[in-house]
C-alpha positions as CSV (number, residue, x, y, z in Angstrom):
1,M,-38.0,-52.3,-60.2
2,P,-37.7,-49.4,-57.7
3,R,-39.7,-46.3,-58.3
4,M,-37.8,-43.1,-59.4
5,N,-38.0,-40.2,-57.0
6,T,-40.7,-37.9,-58.2
7,S,-38.6,-34.7,-58.1
8,I,-35.7,-36.4,-59.9
9,F,-38.2,-37.7,-62.6
10,R,-39.6,-34.2,-63.1
11,A,-36.1,-32.7,-63.4
12,V,-35.0,-35.3,-66.0
13,W,-38.2,-34.9,-68.0
14,L,-37.9,-31.1,-68.1
15,T,-34.3,-31.5,-69.3
16,V,-35.4,-33.7,-72.1
17,L,-38.2,-31.4,-73.2
18,T,-35.9,-28.4,-73.1
19,S,-33.3,-30.2,-75.2
20,V,-35.8,-30.7,-78.0
21,G,-37.1,-27.2,-77.9
22,M,-40.6,-28.0,-76.5
23,L,-40.2,-25.5,-73.7
24,S,-38.8,-22.7,-75.8
25,G,-41.9,-20.6,-75.6
26,L,-42.6,-21.1,-71.9
27,A,-39.8,-18.9,-70.6
28,A,-41.3,-15.7,-71.9
29,Q,-44.1,-14.3,-69.6
30,P,-47.2,-12.6,-71.2
31,A,-47.2,-8.9,-71.2
32,P,-49.2,-7.3,-68.4
33,V,-52.8,-6.6,-69.3
34,P,-53.6,-2.8,-69.3
35,A,-55.8,-1.7,-66.4
36,D,-58.7,-1.0,-68.7
37,E,-58.6,-4.4,-70.4
38,G,-59.6,-7.8,-69.1
39,E,-60.5,-8.6,-65.5
40,R,-59.4,-5.9,-63.0
41,A,-57.8,-6.7,-59.7
42,P,-59.9,-5.5,-56.8
43,T,-58.7,-2.4,-55.0
44,P,-57.6,-2.7,-51.3
45,P,-60.5,-2.5,-48.8
46,P,-61.2,0.8,-47.2
47,T,-59.2,1.8,-44.2
48,L,-61.4,1.8,-41.1
49,P,-61.2,4.2,-38.1
50,A,-59.4,3.0,-35.0
51,D,-62.6,2.9,-33.1
52,V,-64.2,0.3,-35.5
53,K,-63.3,-3.1,-34.1
54,L,-64.2,-6.0,-36.4
55,T,-64.0,-9.7,-35.5
56,P,-63.4,-12.0,-38.6
57,L,-65.9,-14.8,-38.9
58,N,-64.4,-16.7,-41.8
59,P,-60.9,-17.9,-42.8
60,G,-60.8,-15.5,-45.8
61,K,-61.5,-12.5,-43.6
62,T,-64.3,-11.2,-45.8
63,L,-67.1,-11.5,-43.1
64,F,-66.9,-9.7,-39.8
65,L,-68.9,-9.0,-36.7
66,E,-68.9,-5.6,-35.0
67,K,-70.0,-4.9,-31.5
68,M,-70.9,-1.2,-31.2
69,A,-70.6,1.0,-28.1
70,N,-74.3,0.8,-27.4
71,G,-74.1,-3.0,-27.2
72,K,-75.7,-3.7,-30.6
73,R,-74.1,-5.9,-33.2
74,R,-74.0,-5.7,-36.9
75,V,-72.3,-7.6,-39.8
76,W,-69.7,-6.3,-42.2
77,V,-69.1,-8.0,-45.6
78,Q,-66.2,-7.2,-47.8
79,A,-67.5,-7.0,-51.4
80,V,-66.4,-5.9,-54.9
81,V,-68.3,-3.8,-57.4
82,C,-69.0,-6.1,-60.4
83,L,-71.8,-4.2,-62.3
84,R,-72.6,-0.5,-62.6
85,E,-75.4,-0.2,-65.1
86,G,-78.6,-1.8,-66.3
87,P,-81.5,-3.6,-64.7
88,L,-80.9,-5.6,-61.5
89,E,-82.2,-8.7,-59.9
90,V,-79.7,-8.9,-57.0
91,F,-77.8,-6.3,-55.0
92,L,-75.2,-8.7,-53.4
93,C,-74.3,-12.1,-54.8
94,K,-71.9,-14.8,-53.9
95,K,-68.6,-14.6,-55.9
96,N,-68.8,-16.5,-59.3
97,T,-72.6,-16.7,-59.4
98,K,-74.8,-13.8,-60.5
99,E,-72.3,-11.0,-61.2
100,H,-74.1,-10.3,-64.5
101,E,-77.2,-9.0,-62.5
102,A,-75.8,-7.8,-59.2
103,I,-73.9,-4.6,-58.2
104,L,-71.7,-6.4,-55.7
105,S,-70.2,-9.8,-55.2
106,A,-68.6,-11.3,-52.1
107,D,-66.3,-14.3,-51.5
108,I,-68.3,-15.7,-48.6
109,D,-70.4,-18.7,-47.6
110,A,-73.9,-17.4,-47.3
111,R,-74.6,-19.8,-44.4
112,D,-72.0,-17.9,-42.3
113,L,-73.8,-14.6,-43.0
114,H,-77.1,-16.2,-42.1
115,M,-75.7,-17.3,-38.7
116,A,-74.0,-13.9,-38.1
117,L,-77.3,-12.1,-38.6
118,I,-78.9,-14.4,-36.0
119,V,-76.1,-13.5,-33.6
120,C,-77.0,-9.9,-34.2
121,G,-80.5,-10.5,-33.2
122,A,-82.2,-10.9,-36.5
123,K,-84.9,-13.5,-36.9
124,P,-85.3,-15.3,-40.2
125,G,-88.9,-15.4,-41.5
126,S,-90.0,-17.1,-44.7
127,P,-89.0,-16.7,-48.4
128,V,-91.5,-15.4,-50.9
129,Q,-94.3,-17.8,-51.9
130,F,-95.9,-17.8,-55.4
131,V,-98.5,-20.6,-55.0
132,P,-101.4,-20.9,-54.4
133,T,-101.2,-17.1,-54.1
134,Y,-98.4,-14.6,-53.8
135,Q,-97.1,-14.1,-50.3
136,P,-94.2,-11.7,-49.8
137,A,-91.0,-12.6,-47.9
138,N,-91.0,-11.8,-44.3
139,G,-88.6,-11.6,-41.4
140,S,-86.6,-9.1,-39.4
141,K,-86.0,-5.8,-41.2
142,V,-82.3,-5.3,-42.1
143,D,-80.8,-1.9,-42.9
144,V,-78.1,-2.3,-45.5
145,S,-75.4,0.4,-45.9
146,I,-72.1,0.8,-47.7
147,A,-68.7,1.9,-46.3
148,M,-66.3,3.1,-48.9
149,N,-63.5,5.6,-49.6
150,D,-64.5,8.9,-51.1
151,K,-62.5,10.8,-53.7
152,D,-60.2,12.1,-51.0
153,G,-59.6,8.6,-49.6
154,K,-61.7,9.2,-46.5
155,L,-64.2,6.7,-45.3
156,K,-67.9,7.5,-45.9
157,Q,-71.0,5.6,-45.2
158,L,-74.2,5.7,-47.3
159,S,-77.4,3.7,-47.7
160,A,-77.2,0.9,-50.2
161,R,-80.5,2.1,-51.5
162,E,-78.8,5.2,-53.0
163,W,-77.2,2.9,-55.6
164,I,-80.6,1.5,-56.7
165,R,-83.2,3.3,-58.7
166,N,-86.8,2.4,-59.1
167,I,-87.3,2.2,-62.9
168,R,-90.9,3.4,-62.7
169,T,-90.5,6.3,-60.3
170,K,-86.9,7.2,-61.1
171,K,-86.3,7.6,-57.3
172,D,-84.0,5.8,-54.9
173,M,-85.4,2.5,-53.7
174,D,-87.4,3.1,-50.6
175,Q,-87.9,-0.4,-49.1
176,L,-85.9,-2.1,-46.4
177,W,-84.9,-5.7,-46.9
178,V,-86.2,-8.5,-44.7
179,F,-84.3,-11.5,-43.4
180,A,-86.3,-14.2,-45.4
181,G,-83.6,-16.8,-44.5
182,S,-83.5,-18.7,-47.8
183,R,-83.8,-22.5,-47.6
184,F,-81.8,-25.5,-46.3
185,L,-82.3,-28.5,-48.6
186,K,-81.2,-32.0,-47.8
187,N,-79.5,-34.2,-50.4
188,P,-82.1,-36.9,-51.2
189,D,-79.3,-39.2,-52.4
190,D,-77.3,-38.8,-49.1
191,P,-79.4,-37.5,-46.2
192,K,-76.3,-37.6,-44.0
193,M,-74.7,-34.8,-46.0
194,P,-75.0,-31.2,-44.5
195,P,-78.0,-29.5,-46.1
196,Y,-77.4,-27.1,-48.9
197,Y,-78.1,-23.4,-48.3
198,T,-79.7,-22.2,-51.5
199,A,-78.7,-18.5,-51.1
200,N,-75.3,-19.8,-52.2
201,N,-76.8,-19.9,-55.7
202,G,-76.3,-16.2,-55.7
203,E,-79.3,-14.5,-54.1
204,I,-77.7,-13.2,-50.9
205,I,-79.4,-9.7,-51.0
206,S,-82.1,-9.7,-53.7
207,L,-84.0,-7.0,-55.6
208,S,-86.3,-9.4,-57.4
209,N,-88.3,-12.0,-55.4
210,F,-86.6,-15.4,-55.2
211,V,-87.4,-18.3,-53.0
212,D,-83.7,-18.8,-52.4
213,S,-83.1,-15.2,-51.2
214,M,-81.5,-14.6,-47.8
215,L,-82.6,-11.0,-47.8
216,D,-85.5,-10.1,-50.0
217,L,-87.9,-7.2,-50.4
218,P,-91.4,-7.5,-48.8
219,V,-93.1,-6.3,-51.9
220,K,-93.8,-7.8,-55.3
221,S,-90.7,-7.5,-57.5
222,S,-90.6,-9.5,-60.7
223,R,-87.6,-11.4,-61.9
224,E,-88.8,-11.4,-65.5
225,T,-86.5,-9.3,-67.7
226,A,-89.2,-7.1,-69.2
227,D,-90.7,-6.3,-65.8
228,L,-87.6,-5.7,-63.6
229,L,-88.3,-3.0,-61.1
230,F,-84.9,-1.7,-60.2
231,E,-81.7,-0.6,-62.0
232,A,-78.2,0.6,-61.0
233,Q,-77.6,4.3,-60.4
234,T,-74.4,4.3,-62.4
235,E,-73.4,7.9,-61.5
236,K,-73.4,7.0,-57.8
237,I,-71.5,3.7,-58.0
238,P,-67.7,3.6,-57.9
239,P,-65.6,2.0,-60.7
240,L,-65.6,-1.8,-61.3
241,A,-63.4,-3.8,-58.9
242,T,-63.7,-1.2,-56.2
243,T,-63.7,-2.9,-52.8
244,V,-66.3,-1.8,-50.3
245,Y,-67.9,-3.0,-47.1
246,V,-71.6,-3.9,-46.9
247,I,-73.0,-3.3,-43.4
248,L,-76.1,-5.2,-42.3
249,E,-77.8,-4.0,-39.2
250,P,-81.0,-5.7,-38.0
251,K,-83.8,-3.2,-37.1
252,E,-86.1,-5.4,-35.1
């Protein structure tokens, strides 16, 4: 028996369902969700000056390389504000991972950012070690800043540390991040598979020490809820779903 053409089959089936009233409720579309309810759509990214030339590094155009006039390079990441208050473990996470404990999330593959930092001259070191004794993360220092629109729609740049407050001192975070480099783990069941880059678990730019962090702090910073060292400076952070650029510039 010959097979029915798929498109014809679907058309006939929809006609039958409609005739018995099974699709009566599908024609009506749900009412739009108010802006202050549900998940907010990200705002458009900030408009950059004509003299800022960015080269996209991924298909989604959320990761960029900038070559500055002085010959130095730095990386730009398009990110979205996902948290504005409370204790923090992460500053920037991968989308759909740790938005509940990070200020920003970005739709990127952390491996691409790792390679971009190397192109910019950064040298990965080692992630934090906890046994037999604590050894802080090390690697090239990386200055992290934010490019965003101000209230008048003009682009401004500020240190990412202005959004982060030390819970104990009540002052802005005063440490630079280091390029710890996370870890590449092979699949024991299939060694031929590409190794998994563990920063894709969410710890792209961390505030608490994690062995999976790409960028970590070179000081002891607990990940235990009762002992978290940093919190969001709500009054300085723009509304949820605001799109910004995170700029990473190696310092050595």
